[in-house]
PDB file of N, CA, C and O in Angstrom:
ATOM      1  N   MET A   1       1.294  -1.179  -0.017  1.00  0.00           N
ATOM      2  CA  MET A   1       0.273   0.207   0.019  1.00  0.00           C
ATOM      3  C   MET A   1       0.619   1.194  -0.262  1.00  0.00           C
ATOM      4  O   MET A   1       1.505   1.322   0.583  1.00  0.00           O
ATOM      5  N   VAL A   2       0.645   2.364  -0.997  1.00  0.00           N
ATOM      6  CA  VAL A   2       1.129   3.466  -1.164  1.00  0.00           C
ATOM      7  C   VAL A   2       0.744   5.045   0.164  1.00  0.00           C
ATOM      8  O   VAL A   2      -0.243   5.718   0.462  1.00  0.00           O
ATOM      9  N   THR A   3       1.408   5.015   0.353  1.00  0.00           N
ATOM     10  CA  THR A   3       1.260   5.898   1.378  1.00  0.00           C
ATOM     11  C   THR A   3       0.821   7.662   1.047  1.00  0.00           C
ATOM     12  O   THR A   3       1.882   8.278   0.956  1.00  0.00           O
ATOM     13  N   LYS A   4       0.074   8.249   0.924  1.00  0.00           N
ATOM     14  CA  LYS A   4       0.404   9.568   0.047  1.00  0.00           C
ATOM     15  C   LYS A   4       1.130  10.700   1.204  1.00  0.00           C
ATOM     16  O   LYS A   4       0.829  10.681   2.397  1.00  0.00           O
ATOM     17  N   ARG A   5       1.713  11.264   0.854  1.00  0.00           N
ATOM     18  CA  ARG A   5       2.118  12.187   1.732  1.00  0.00           C
ATOM     19  C   ARG A   5       1.613  13.607   1.390  1.00  0.00           C
ATOM     20  O   ARG A   5       1.134  13.840   0.280  1.00  0.00           O
ATOM     21  N   PHE A   6       1.726  14.602   2.393  1.00  0.00           N
ATOM     22  CA  PHE A   6       0.856  15.939   2.718  1.00  0.00           C
ATOM     23  C   PHE A   6       1.535  17.237   3.179  1.00  0.00           C
ATOM     24  O   PHE A   6       1.768  17.349   4.382  1.00  0.00           O
ATOM     25  N   TYR A   7       1.853  18.159   2.399  1.00  0.00           N
ATOM     26  CA  TYR A   7       2.045  19.253   3.203  1.00  0.00           C
ATOM     27  C   TYR A   7       0.952  19.713   4.303  1.00  0.00           C
ATOM     28  O   TYR A   7      -0.218  19.330   4.294  1.00  0.00           O
ATOM     29  N   ASN A   8       1.522  20.603   5.261  1.00  0.00           N
ATOM     30  CA  ASN A   8       0.539  21.301   5.953  1.00  0.00           C
ATOM     31  C   ASN A   8       0.901  22.934   5.246  1.00  0.00           C
ATOM     32  O   ASN A   8       1.885  23.187   4.551  1.00  0.00           O
ATOM     33  N   ILE A   9       0.011  23.729   5.574  1.00  0.00           N
ATOM     34  CA  ILE A   9       0.291  25.645   5.281  1.00  0.00           C
ATOM     35  C   ILE A   9       1.532  25.556   6.141  1.00  0.00           C
ATOM     36  O   ILE A   9       1.997  26.511   5.519  1.00  0.00           O
ATOM     37  N   GLU A  10       2.466  25.280   6.987  1.00  0.00           N
ATOM     38  CA  GLU A  10       2.856  25.941   7.916  1.00  0.00           C
ATOM     39  C   GLU A  10       4.317  25.337   7.701  1.00  0.00           C
ATOM     40  O   GLU A  10       5.287  25.625   8.402  1.00  0.00           O
ATOM     41  N   GLU A  11       4.322  24.078   6.159  1.00  0.00           N
ATOM     42  CA  GLU A  11       5.547  23.787   5.942  1.00  0.00           C
ATOM     43  C   GLU A  11       5.278  24.048   4.269  1.00  0.00           C
ATOM     44  O   GLU A  11       6.272  23.816   3.580  1.00  0.00           O
ATOM     45  N   LEU A  12       4.357  24.388   3.715  1.00  0.00           N
ATOM     46  CA  LEU A  12       4.640  25.142   2.641  1.00  0.00           C
ATOM     47  C   LEU A  12       5.066  26.447   2.483  1.00  0.00           C
ATOM     48  O   LEU A  12       5.531  26.819   1.406  1.00  0.00           O
ATOM     49  N   SER A  13       4.961  27.159   3.404  1.00  0.00           N
ATOM     50  CA  SER A  13       5.012  28.415   3.619  1.00  0.00           C
ATOM     51  C   SER A  13       6.975  28.233   3.793  1.00  0.00           C
ATOM     52  O   SER A  13       7.790  28.638   2.964  1.00  0.00           O
ATOM     53  N   ILE A  14       7.221  27.674   4.819  1.00  0.00           N
ATOM     54  CA  ILE A  14       8.640  27.167   4.883  1.00  0.00           C
ATOM     55  C   ILE A  14       9.483  26.718   3.264  1.00  0.00           C
ATOM     56  O   ILE A  14      10.644  26.950   2.928  1.00  0.00           O
ATOM     57  N   ILE A  15       8.932  26.365   2.884  1.00  0.00           N
ATOM     58  CA  ILE A  15       9.428  25.308   1.562  1.00  0.00           C
ATOM     59  C   ILE A  15       9.378  26.750   0.514  1.00  0.00           C
ATOM     60  O   ILE A  15      10.387  26.920  -0.170  1.00  0.00           O
ATOM     61  N   LEU A  16       8.515  27.532   0.408  1.00  0.00           N
ATOM     62  CA  LEU A  16       8.614  28.664  -0.245  1.00  0.00           C
ATOM     63  C   LEU A  16       8.728  29.780  -0.540  1.00  0.00           C
ATOM     64  O   LEU A  16       8.668  30.489  -1.544  1.00  0.00           O
ATOM     65  N   GLY A  17       8.993  29.886   0.992  1.00  0.00           N
ATOM     66  CA  GLY A  17      10.106  31.205   1.491  1.00  0.00           C
ATOM     67  C   GLY A  17       8.498  32.368   1.305  1.00  0.00           C
ATOM     68  O   GLY A  17       8.636  33.419   0.679  1.00  0.00           O
ATOM     69  N   LYS A  18       7.049  31.986   1.934  1.00  0.00           N
ATOM     70  CA  LYS A  18       6.160  33.234   1.907  1.00  0.00           C
ATOM     71  C   LYS A  18       5.721  32.680   3.266  1.00  0.00           C
ATOM     72  O   LYS A  18       5.989  31.650   3.884  1.00  0.00           O
ATOM     73  N   SER A  19       4.859  33.865   3.526  1.00  0.00           N
ATOM     74  CA  SER A  19       3.863  33.629   4.862  1.00  0.00           C
ATOM     75  C   SER A  19       3.252  33.128   4.592  1.00  0.00           C
ATOM     76  O   SER A  19       3.024  32.945   3.397  1.00  0.00           O
ATOM     77  N   ILE A  20       2.586  32.579   5.569  1.00  0.00           N
ATOM     78  CA  ILE A  20       1.489  32.163   5.649  1.00  0.00           C
ATOM     79  C   ILE A  20       0.353  32.823   5.465  1.00  0.00           C
ATOM     80  O   ILE A  20      -0.548  32.151   4.963  1.00  0.00           O
ATOM     81  N   ALA A  21       0.002  34.452   5.834  1.00  0.00           N
ATOM     82  CA  ALA A  21      -0.726  34.776   4.803  1.00  0.00           C
ATOM     83  C   ALA A  21      -0.052  35.583   3.891  1.00  0.00           C
ATOM     84  O   ALA A  21       0.000  36.783   3.624  1.00  0.00           O
ATOM     85  N   SER A  22       0.164  35.135   3.720  1.00  0.00           N
ATOM     86  CA  SER A  22       0.911  35.371   2.274  1.00  0.00           C
ATOM     87  C   SER A  22       0.357  34.521   1.045  1.00  0.00           C
ATOM     88  O   SER A  22       0.264  34.792  -0.152  1.00  0.00           O
ATOM     89  N   ILE A  23      -0.006  33.291   1.853  1.00  0.00           N
ATOM     90  CA  ILE A  23      -0.471  32.469   1.090  1.00  0.00           C
ATOM     91  C   ILE A  23      -1.654  32.018   1.320  1.00  0.00           C
ATOM     92  O   ILE A  23      -2.018  31.101   0.583  1.00  0.00           O
ATOM     93  N   HIS A  24      -2.651  32.516   2.425  1.00  0.00           N
ATOM     94  CA  HIS A  24      -3.965  32.081   2.288  1.00  0.00           C
ATOM     95  C   HIS A  24      -4.237  33.513   1.161  1.00  0.00           C
ATOM     96  O   HIS A  24      -5.297  33.489   0.535  1.00  0.00           O
ATOM     97  N   GLY A  25      -3.445  34.515   0.969  1.00  0.00           N
ATOM     98  CA  GLY A  25      -3.989  35.687   0.150  1.00  0.00           C
ATOM     99  C   GLY A  25      -4.194  35.455  -0.934  1.00  0.00           C
ATOM    100  O   GLY A  25      -5.231  35.763  -1.521  1.00  0.00           O
ATOM    101  N   HIS A  26      -3.086  34.767  -1.495  1.00  0.00           N
ATOM    102  CA  HIS A  26      -2.940  33.734  -2.999  1.00  0.00           C
ATOM    103  C   HIS A  26      -3.909  32.731  -3.697  1.00  0.00           C
ATOM    104  O   HIS A  26      -4.028  32.231  -4.816  1.00  0.00           O
ATOM    105  N   LEU A  27      -4.519  32.684  -2.539  1.00  0.00           N
ATOM    106  CA  LEU A  27      -5.521  31.337  -2.511  1.00  0.00           C
ATOM    107  C   LEU A  27      -6.593  32.438  -2.320  1.00  0.00           C
ATOM    108  O   LEU A  27      -6.917  32.886  -3.420  1.00  0.00           O
ATOM    109  N   ALA A  28      -6.970  32.773  -1.733  1.00  0.00           N
ATOM    110  CA  ALA A  28      -7.708  34.368  -1.692  1.00  0.00           C
ATOM    111  C   ALA A  28      -8.671  34.522  -3.087  1.00  0.00           C
ATOM    112  O   ALA A  28      -9.882  34.484  -3.302  1.00  0.00           O
ATOM    113  N   ARG A  29      -7.313  34.740  -4.003  1.00  0.00           N
ATOM    114  CA  ARG A  29      -7.090  35.364  -5.639  1.00  0.00           C
ATOM    115  C   ARG A  29      -7.451  34.606  -5.757  1.00  0.00           C
ATOM    116  O   ARG A  29      -8.624  34.764  -6.094  1.00  0.00           O
ATOM    117  N   LYS A  30      -7.029  33.058  -5.661  1.00  0.00           N
ATOM    118  CA  LYS A  30      -7.211  31.931  -6.435  1.00  0.00           C
ATOM    119  C   LYS A  30      -5.827  33.106  -7.844  1.00  0.00           C
ATOM    120  O   LYS A  30      -6.107  33.687  -8.893  1.00  0.00           O
ATOM    121  N   GLN A  31      -4.655  32.978  -7.204  1.00  0.00           N
ATOM    122  CA  GLN A  31      -3.447  33.237  -7.719  1.00  0.00           C
ATOM    123  C   GLN A  31      -2.472  31.034  -7.797  1.00  0.00           C
ATOM    124  O   GLN A  31      -1.893  30.503  -6.849  1.00  0.00           O
ATOM    125  N   PHE A  32      -2.582  30.717  -8.511  1.00  0.00           N
ATOM    126  CA  PHE A  32      -2.321  29.907  -8.719  1.00  0.00           C
ATOM    127  C   PHE A  32      -1.033  29.599  -8.909  1.00  0.00           C
ATOM    128  O   PHE A  32      -0.485  28.631  -8.384  1.00  0.00           O
ATOM    129  N   ASP A  33      -0.315  30.662  -9.909  1.00  0.00           N
ATOM    130  CA  ASP A  33       0.883  30.711 -10.292  1.00  0.00           C
ATOM    131  C   ASP A  33       1.667  31.247  -9.419  1.00  0.00           C
ATOM    132  O   ASP A  33       2.866  31.322  -9.688  1.00  0.00           O
ATOM    133  N   ALA A  34       1.305  31.606  -8.513  1.00  0.00           N
ATOM    134  CA  ALA A  34       1.937  31.828  -6.617  1.00  0.00           C
ATOM    135  C   ALA A  34       2.223  30.767  -5.700  1.00  0.00           C
ATOM    136  O   ALA A  34       3.231  30.464  -5.060  1.00  0.00           O
ATOM    137  N   VAL A  35       1.398  30.417  -5.774  1.00  0.00           N
ATOM    138  CA  VAL A  35       1.147  29.088  -5.037  1.00  0.00           C
ATOM    139  C   VAL A  35       0.589  28.200  -5.598  1.00  0.00           C
ATOM    140  O   VAL A  35      -0.154  28.506  -6.530  1.00  0.00           O
ATOM    141  N   PRO A  36       0.773  26.594  -5.178  1.00  0.00           N
ATOM    142  CA  PRO A  36       0.062  25.203  -6.015  1.00  0.00           C
ATOM    143  C   PRO A  36      -1.564  25.368  -5.658  1.00  0.00           C
ATOM    144  O   PRO A  36      -1.988  26.154  -4.810  1.00  0.00           O
ATOM    145  N   PRO A  37      -2.326  24.545  -6.405  1.00  0.00           N
ATOM    146  CA  PRO A  37      -3.224  24.553  -5.310  1.00  0.00           C
ATOM    147  C   PRO A  37      -3.761  23.333  -4.877  1.00  0.00           C
ATOM    148  O   PRO A  37      -3.724  22.297  -5.540  1.00  0.00           O
ATOM    149  N   PRO A  38      -4.354  23.476  -3.558  1.00  0.00           N
ATOM    150  CA  PRO A  38      -4.074  22.803  -2.212  1.00  0.00           C
ATOM    151  C   PRO A  38      -5.578  22.007  -2.706  1.00  0.00           C
ATOM    152  O   PRO A  38      -6.283  22.129  -3.708  1.00  0.00           O
ATOM    153  N   ILE A  39      -5.681  21.030  -1.305  1.00  0.00           N
ATOM    154  CA  ILE A  39      -6.626  19.388  -1.793  1.00  0.00           C
ATOM    155  C   ILE A  39      -6.728  20.152  -0.128  1.00  0.00           C
ATOM    156  O   ILE A  39      -5.930  20.789   0.560  1.00  0.00           O
ATOM    157  N   LYS A  40      -8.307  19.641   0.066  1.00  0.00           N
ATOM    158  CA  LYS A  40      -9.019  20.273   1.113  1.00  0.00           C
ATOM    159  C   LYS A  40      -9.166  18.546   1.920  1.00  0.00           C
ATOM    160  O   LYS A  40      -9.992  17.671   1.660  1.00  0.00           O
ATOM    161  N   LEU A  41      -8.367  18.532   2.639  1.00  0.00           N
ATOM    162  CA  LEU A  41      -8.700  17.208   3.941  1.00  0.00           C
ATOM    163  C   LEU A  41      -9.914  18.315   5.381  1.00  0.00           C
ATOM    164  O   LEU A  41      -9.776  19.362   6.014  1.00  0.00           O
ATOM    165  N   GLY A  42     -10.535  17.687   5.306  1.00  0.00           N
ATOM    166  CA  GLY A  42     -11.744  18.055   6.051  1.00  0.00           C
ATOM    167  C   GLY A  42     -12.012  19.480   6.287  1.00  0.00           C
ATOM    168  O   GLY A  42     -12.951  20.042   5.723  1.00  0.00           O
ATOM    169  N   ARG A  43     -10.859  20.364   7.474  1.00  0.00           N
ATOM    170  CA  ARG A  43     -11.467  21.766   7.071  1.00  0.00           C
ATOM    171  C   ARG A  43     -10.061  22.802   6.970  1.00  0.00           C
ATOM    172  O   ARG A  43      -9.898  24.021   6.930  1.00  0.00           O
ATOM    173  N   ARG A  44      -9.221  21.683   6.954  1.00  0.00           N
ATOM    174  CA  ARG A  44      -7.699  22.206   6.775  1.00  0.00           C
ATOM    175  C   ARG A  44      -7.277  21.638   4.786  1.00  0.00           C
ATOM    176  O   ARG A  44      -7.803  20.788   4.068  1.00  0.00           O
ATOM    177  N   LEU A  45      -6.385  22.397   4.598  1.00  0.00           N
ATOM    178  CA  LEU A  45      -5.718  22.508   3.131  1.00  0.00           C
ATOM    179  C   LEU A  45      -4.743  21.713   3.254  1.00  0.00           C
ATOM    180  O   LEU A  45      -4.585  21.437   4.443  1.00  0.00           O
ATOM    181  N   ALA A  46      -3.894  21.131   2.480  1.00  0.00           N
ATOM    182  CA  ALA A  46      -2.906  20.226   2.505  1.00  0.00           C
ATOM    183  C   ALA A  46      -2.966  20.003   0.650  1.00  0.00           C
ATOM    184  O   ALA A  46      -3.903  20.054  -0.147  1.00  0.00           O
ATOM    185  N   TRP A  47      -1.057  19.668   0.438  1.00  0.00           N
ATOM    186  CA  TRP A  47      -0.743  20.014  -1.141  1.00  0.00           C
ATOM    187  C   TRP A  47      -0.081  18.234  -0.601  1.00  0.00           C
ATOM    188  O   TRP A  47       0.413  17.878   0.469  1.00  0.00           O
ATOM    189  N   GLN A  48      -0.390  17.377  -2.008  1.00  0.00           N
ATOM    190  CA  GLN A  48       0.605  16.587  -1.866  1.00  0.00           C
ATOM    191  C   GLN A  48       1.916  16.985  -2.046  1.00  0.00           C
ATOM    192  O   GLN A  48       2.103  17.864  -2.889  1.00  0.00           O
ATOM    193  N   VAL A  49       3.089  16.437  -1.309  1.00  0.00           N
ATOM    194  CA  VAL A  49       3.785  16.336  -1.776  1.00  0.00           C
ATOM    195  C   VAL A  49       4.685  15.966  -3.057  1.00  0.00           C
ATOM    196  O   VAL A  49       5.890  16.206  -2.986  1.00  0.00           O
ATOM    197  N   GLU A  50       4.282  15.533  -3.940  1.00  0.00           N
ATOM    198  CA  GLU A  50       4.523  14.989  -5.563  1.00  0.00           C
ATOM    199  C   GLU A  50       4.188  16.131  -6.290  1.00  0.00           C
ATOM    200  O   GLU A  50       4.929  16.754  -7.050  1.00  0.00           O
ATOM    201  N   SER A  51       2.417  16.491  -5.862  1.00  0.00           N
ATOM    202  CA  SER A  51       2.315  17.872  -7.077  1.00  0.00           C
ATOM    203  C   SER A  51       3.291  19.076  -6.801  1.00  0.00           C
ATOM    204  O   SER A  51       3.724  19.861  -7.644  1.00  0.00           O
ATOM    205  N   VAL A  52       3.639  19.059  -4.983  1.00  0.00           N
ATOM    206  CA  VAL A  52       4.383  20.806  -4.662  1.00  0.00           C
ATOM    207  C   VAL A  52       5.665  20.706  -5.417  1.00  0.00           C
ATOM    208  O   VAL A  52       5.892  21.804  -5.927  1.00  0.00           O
ATOM    209  N   ASP A  53       6.548  19.882  -5.682  1.00  0.00           N
ATOM    210  CA  ASP A  53       7.736  19.315  -6.193  1.00  0.00           C
ATOM    211  C   ASP A  53       7.332  19.215  -7.677  1.00  0.00           C
ATOM    212  O   ASP A  53       8.193  20.036  -7.993  1.00  0.00           O
ATOM    213  N   ALA A  54       6.807  18.936  -8.758  1.00  0.00           N
ATOM    214  CA  ALA A  54       6.126  19.298  -9.680  1.00  0.00           C
ATOM    215  C   ALA A  54       5.806  20.686  -9.870  1.00  0.00           C
ATOM    216  O   ALA A  54       5.625  21.073 -11.025  1.00  0.00           O
ATOM    217  N   TRP A  55       5.709  21.488  -8.922  1.00  0.00           N
ATOM    218  CA  TRP A  55       5.087  22.925  -9.495  1.00  0.00           C
ATOM    219  C   TRP A  55       6.158  23.458  -9.531  1.00  0.00           C
ATOM    220  O   TRP A  55       6.376  24.382 -10.315  1.00  0.00           O
ATOM    221  N   ILE A  56       7.413  22.817  -8.371  1.00  0.00           N
ATOM    222  CA  ILE A  56       8.221  24.314  -7.895  1.00  0.00           C
ATOM    223  C   ILE A  56       9.498  23.611  -9.490  1.00  0.00           C
ATOM    224  O   ILE A  56      10.191  24.419 -10.107  1.00  0.00           O
ATOM    225  N   ASP A  57       9.511  22.413  -9.754  1.00  0.00           N
ATOM    226  CA  ASP A  57      10.024  21.737 -11.171  1.00  0.00           C
ATOM    227  C   ASP A  57       9.707  22.213 -12.485  1.00  0.00           C
ATOM    228  O   ASP A  57      10.297  21.863 -13.507  1.00  0.00           O
ATOM    229  N   ASP A  58       8.347  23.370 -12.394  1.00  0.00           N
ATOM    230  CA  ASP A  58       7.555  23.660 -13.678  1.00  0.00           C
ATOM    231  C   ASP A  58       8.108  24.865 -13.465  1.00  0.00           C
ATOM    232  O   ASP A  58       8.832  25.280 -14.369  1.00  0.00           O
ATOM    233  N   LYS A  59       7.959  25.558 -12.491  1.00  0.00           N
ATOM    234  CA  LYS A  59       8.207  27.279 -11.883  1.00  0.00           C
ATOM    235  C   LYS A  59       9.771  27.113 -12.385  1.00  0.00           C
ATOM    236  O   LYS A  59      10.048  28.154 -12.981  1.00  0.00           O
ATOM    237  N   ALA A  60      10.954  26.181 -12.383  1.00  0.00           N
ATOM    238  CA  ALA A  60      12.032  26.090 -12.406  1.00  0.00           C
ATOM    239  C   ALA A  60      12.507  26.731 -13.775  1.00  0.00           C
ATOM    240  O   ALA A  60      13.119  27.739 -14.127  1.00  0.00           O
ATOM    241  N   ALA A  61      11.669  25.181 -14.604  1.00  0.00           N
ATOM    242  CA  ALA A  61      11.889  25.526 -15.869  1.00  0.00           C
ATOM    243  C   ALA A  61      11.518  26.176 -16.610  1.00  0.00           C
ATOM    244  O   ALA A  61      12.127  26.093 -17.677  1.00  0.00           O
ATOM    245  N   GLN A  62      10.138  27.381 -16.553  1.00  0.00           N
ATOM    246  CA  GLN A  62       9.919  28.142 -16.918  1.00  0.00           C
ATOM    247  C   GLN A  62      10.210  29.488 -16.725  1.00  0.00           C
ATOM    248  O   GLN A  62       9.615  30.338 -17.387  1.00  0.00           O
ATOM    249  N   ALA A  63      11.342  29.892 -15.616  1.00  0.00           N
ATOM    250  CA  ALA A  63      12.483  30.525 -15.422  1.00  0.00           C
ATOM    251  C   ALA A  63      13.413  30.138 -16.232  1.00  0.00           C
ATOM    252  O   ALA A  63      13.889  31.041 -16.920  1.00  0.00           O
ATOM    253  N   ASP A  64      14.038  28.586 -16.455  1.00  0.00           N
ATOM    254  CA  ASP A  64      15.206  28.808 -17.474  1.00  0.00           C
ATOM    255  C   ASP A  64      14.800  29.327 -18.651  1.00  0.00           C
ATOM    256  O   ASP A  64      15.632  30.002 -19.258  1.00  0.00           O
ATOM    257  N   ILE A  65      13.774  29.189 -19.106  1.00  0.00           N
ATOM    258  CA  ILE A  65      13.445  29.123 -20.530  1.00  0.00           C
ATOM    259  C   ILE A  65      12.947  31.154 -21.089  1.00  0.00           C
ATOM    260  O   ILE A  65      12.906  31.622 -22.227  1.00  0.00           O
ATOM    261  N   LYS A  66      12.624  31.948 -19.555  1.00  0.00           N
ATOM    262  CA  LYS A  66      12.445  32.902 -19.667  1.00  0.00           C
ATOM    263  C   LYS A  66      13.968  33.550 -19.653  1.00  0.00           C
ATOM    264  O   LYS A  66      14.366  34.160 -20.645  1.00  0.00           O
ATOM    265  N   ALA A  67      14.716  33.404 -18.600  1.00  0.00           N
ATOM    266  CA  ALA A  67      16.278  34.074 -18.946  1.00  0.00           C
ATOM    267  C   ALA A  67      17.134  32.923 -20.142  1.00  0.00           C
ATOM    268  O   ALA A  67      18.359  33.013 -20.226  1.00  0.00           O
ATOM    269  N   LYS A  68      16.625  32.222 -20.727  1.00  0.00           N
ATOM    270  CA  LYS A  68      17.672  32.169 -22.284  1.00  0.00           C
ATOM    271  C   LYS A  68      16.793  33.318 -23.332  1.00  0.00           C
ATOM    272  O   LYS A  68      17.296  33.721 -24.381  1.00  0.00           O
ATOM    273  N   ASN A  69      15.690  33.667 -22.950  1.00  0.00           N
ATOM    274  CA  ASN A  69      15.058  34.385 -23.989  1.00  0.00           C
ATOM    275  C   ASN A  69      14.691  35.567 -23.976  1.00  0.00           C
ATOM    276  O   ASN A  69      13.694  36.103 -24.461  1.00  0.00           O
ATOM    277  N   ASN A  70      15.940  36.152 -23.125  1.00  0.00           N
ATOM    278  CA  ASN A  70      15.800  37.019 -22.160  1.00  0.00           C
ATOM    279  C   ASN A  70      17.259  37.730 -22.488  1.00  0.00           C
ATOM    280  O   ASN A  70      17.480  38.940 -22.535  1.00  0.00           O
ATOM    281  N   LEU A  71      18.476  36.314 -22.767  1.00  0.00           N
ATOM    282  CA  LEU A  71      20.138  36.731 -23.606  1.00  0.00           C
ATOM    283  C   LEU A  71      20.400  38.038 -24.064  1.00  0.00           C
ATOM    284  O   LEU A  71      21.186  38.773 -23.466  1.00  0.00           O
ATOM    285  N   GLY A  72      19.533  38.530 -25.525  1.00  0.00           N
ATOM    286  CA  GLY A  72      19.930  39.227 -26.054  1.00  0.00           C
ATOM    287  C   GLY A  72      19.480  40.231 -25.609  1.00  0.00           C
ATOM    288  O   GLY A  72      20.099  41.214 -26.017  1.00  0.00           O
ATOM    289  N   HIS A  73      18.406  40.533 -24.727  1.00  0.00           N
ATOM    290  CA  HIS A  73      17.896  41.799 -24.458  1.00  0.00           C
ATOM    291  C   HIS A  73      18.403  42.667 -24.324  1.00  0.00           C
ATOM    292  O   HIS A  73      19.320  42.788 -23.512  1.00  0.00           O
ATOM    293  N   ALA A  74      17.806  43.959 -25.389  1.00  0.00           N
ATOM    294  CA  ALA A  74      18.311  45.179 -24.848  1.00  0.00           C
ATOM    295  C   ALA A  74      17.180  45.670 -24.279  1.00  0.00           C
ATOM    296  O   ALA A  74      16.020  45.280 -24.409  1.00  0.00           O
ATOM    297  N   LEU A  75      17.867  47.036 -23.292  1.00  0.00           N
ATOM    298  CA  LEU A  75      17.284  47.868 -22.571  1.00  0.00           C
ATOM    299  C   LEU A  75      16.673  48.957 -23.674  1.00  0.00           C
ATOM    300  O   LEU A  75      17.456  49.472 -24.472  1.00  0.00           O
ATOM    301  N   PRO A  76      14.761  49.414 -23.711  1.00  0.00           N
ATOM    302  CA  PRO A  76      14.419  50.292 -24.271  1.00  0.00           C
ATOM    303  C   PRO A  76      15.430  52.091 -24.439  1.00  0.00           C
ATOM    304  O   PRO A  76      16.314  52.419 -23.646  1.00  0.00           O
ATOM    305  N   PRO A  77      15.112  52.692 -25.266  1.00  0.00           N
ATOM    306  CA  PRO A  77      16.002  54.171 -25.260  1.00  0.00           C
ATOM    307  C   PRO A  77      15.246  54.679 -24.274  1.00  0.00           C
ATOM    308  O   PRO A  77      14.098  54.844 -24.688  1.00  0.00           O
ATOM    309  N   ALA A  78      15.399  55.044 -22.998  1.00  0.00           N
ATOM    310  CA  ALA A  78      15.334  55.962 -22.456  1.00  0.00           C
ATOM    311  C   ALA A  78      14.102  56.957 -22.723  1.00  0.00           C
ATOM    312  O   ALA A  78      14.189  57.492 -23.828  1.00  0.00           O
ATOM    313  N   ARG A  79      13.138  57.278 -22.083  1.00  0.00           N
ATOM    314  CA  ARG A  79      12.364  58.346 -22.605  1.00  0.00           C
ATOM    315  C   ARG A  79      12.549  59.753 -22.272  1.00  0.00           C
ATOM    316  O   ARG A  79      13.415  59.688 -21.399  1.00  0.00           O
ATOM    317  N   ARG A  80      12.312  60.783 -22.405  1.00  0.00           N
ATOM    318  CA  ARG A  80      12.711  62.010 -21.889  1.00  0.00           C
ATOM    319  C   ARG A  80      11.567  62.675 -20.761  1.00  0.00           C
ATOM    320  O   ARG A  80      10.454  62.153 -20.816  1.00  0.00           O
ATOM    321  N   ARG A  81      11.680  63.352 -20.140  1.00  0.00           N
ATOM    322  CA  ARG A  81      10.727  63.321 -19.227  1.00  0.00           C
ATOM    323  C   ARG A  81      10.765  65.055 -19.518  1.00  0.00           C
ATOM    324  O   ARG A  81      11.610  65.919 -19.752  1.00  0.00           O
ATOM    325  N   GLY A  82       9.137  64.935 -19.322  1.00  0.00           N
ATOM    326  CA  GLY A  82       8.747  66.837 -19.412  1.00  0.00           C
ATOM    327  C   GLY A  82       7.798  66.907 -20.892  1.00  0.00           C
ATOM    328  O   GLY A  82       7.148  66.118 -21.578  1.00  0.00           O
ATOM    329  N   ARG A  83       8.099  68.116 -20.904  1.00  0.00           N
ATOM    330  CA  ARG A  83       6.712  68.280 -22.043  1.00  0.00           C
ATOM    331  C   ARG A  83       7.298  68.528 -23.360  1.00  0.00           C
ATOM    332  O   ARG A  83       7.985  69.529 -23.562  1.00  0.00           O
ATOM    333  N   PRO A  84       7.145  67.978 -23.932  1.00  0.00           N
ATOM    334  CA  PRO A  84       8.085  67.489 -25.482  1.00  0.00           C
ATOM    335  C   PRO A  84       8.291  69.083 -26.618  1.00  0.00           C
ATOM    336  O   PRO A  84       7.287  69.632 -27.072  1.00  0.00           O
ATOM    337  N   THR A  85       9.103  69.386 -26.788  1.00  0.00           N
ATOM    338  CA  THR A  85       9.511  70.509 -27.333  1.00  0.00           C
ATOM    339  C   THR A  85       9.155  70.813 -28.751  1.00  0.00           C
ATOM    340  O   THR A  85       9.172  69.767 -29.399  1.00  0.00           O
ATOM    341  N   LYS A  86       8.837  71.854 -29.478  1.00  0.00           N
ATOM    342  CA  LYS A  86       7.649  72.276 -30.672  1.00  0.00           C
ATOM    343  C   LYS A  86       8.192  71.335 -31.560  1.00  0.00           C
ATOM    344  O   LYS A  86       7.348  70.661 -32.149  1.00  0.00           O
ATOM    345  N   ALA A  87       9.404  71.096 -31.827  1.00  0.00           N
ATOM    346  CA  ALA A  87      10.243  70.330 -32.654  1.00  0.00           C
ATOM    347  C   ALA A  87       8.965  68.138 -32.985  1.00  0.00           C
ATOM    348  O   ALA A  87       8.540  67.501 -33.949  1.00  0.00           O
ATOM    349  N   GLU A  88       8.974  68.013 -31.664  1.00  0.00           N
ATOM    350  CA  GLU A  88       8.922  66.553 -30.694  1.00  0.00           C
ATOM    351  C   GLU A  88       7.617  66.552 -31.320  1.00  0.00           C
ATOM    352  O   GLU A  88       7.299  65.753 -32.201  1.00  0.00           O
ATOM    353  N   GLN A  89       6.378  68.039 -30.553  1.00  0.00           N
ATOM    354  CA  GLN A  89       4.924  68.076 -31.281  1.00  0.00           C
ATOM    355  C   GLN A  89       4.960  68.208 -32.560  1.00  0.00           C
ATOM    356  O   GLN A  89       3.796  68.156 -32.956  1.00  0.00           O
ATOM    357  N   ARG A  90       6.078  68.433 -33.908  1.00  0.00           N
ATOM    358  CA  ARG A  90       5.455  68.959 -34.719  1.00  0.00           C
ATOM    359  C   ARG A  90       5.528  67.071 -35.466  1.00  0.00           C
ATOM    360  O   ARG A  90       4.702  66.339 -36.012  1.00  0.00           O
ATOM    361  N   ASP A  91       6.306  67.003 -35.259  1.00  0.00           N
ATOM    362  CA  ASP A  91       6.865  65.460 -36.334  1.00  0.00           C
ATOM    363  C   ASP A  91       5.806  65.088 -34.943  1.00  0.00           C
ATOM    364  O   ASP A  91       6.244  65.930 -34.160  1.00  0.00           O
ATOM    365  N   ARG A  92       4.931  64.509 -34.330  1.00  0.00           N
ATOM    366  CA  ARG A  92       3.866  64.092 -33.688  1.00  0.00           C
ATOM    367  C   ARG A  92       2.704  63.446 -34.085  1.00  0.00           C
ATOM    368  O   ARG A  92       2.283  62.295 -34.199  1.00  0.00           O
ATOM    369  N   GLY A  93       2.111  65.276 -34.361  1.00  0.00           N
ATOM    370  CA  GLY A  93       1.172  65.818 -35.834  1.00  0.00           C
ATOM    371  C   GLY A  93       0.517  66.325 -34.277  1.00  0.00           C
ATOM    372  O   GLY A  93      -0.511  66.994 -34.170  1.00  0.00           O
ATOM    373  N   GLU A  94       1.158  65.958 -33.401  1.00  0.00           N
ATOM    374  CA  GLU A  94       0.455  67.305 -32.195  1.00  0.00           C
ATOM    375  C   GLU A  94       0.328  68.652 -32.764  1.00  0.00           C
ATOM    376  O   GLU A  94       0.736  69.114 -33.830  1.00  0.00           O
ATOM    377  N   LYS A  95      -0.591  69.370 -31.430  1.00  0.00           N
ATOM    378  CA  LYS A  95      -1.208  70.559 -31.511  1.00  0.00           C
ATOM    379  C   LYS A  95      -0.262  71.239 -30.439  1.00  0.00           C
ATOM    380  O   LYS A  95      -0.425  72.420 -30.133  1.00  0.00           O
TER     381      LYS A  95
END
C-alpha cells in the first residue's frame, strides 16, 4: 500500500519562503501561479508532496526558458521627461 504524504500550510510556507498570510492571500485570489493548488482534507488545506515538487520544477523550467529568451535583450531607449519640444510635437502631429 502506497501512502500519500502531504504538506500543511506551515510546511509549505517554509518551502516557498512565504508567510502563511501571503499564501492565504494568493489562495483567496486564486493565484495558482504564486502557490500550488491545495487539497481540502476536512477543514484543513493540504498539498501533496509530489504535486508541490512538480509545481516547483515547472516554475524553475519556466524561469530557465525566460532567462534564455532574455539573453540578447536590450533596454529600450530612455524616455525624455517633461514637456515635448515644439519640433517633437510637430513630428508627432500634435498641436
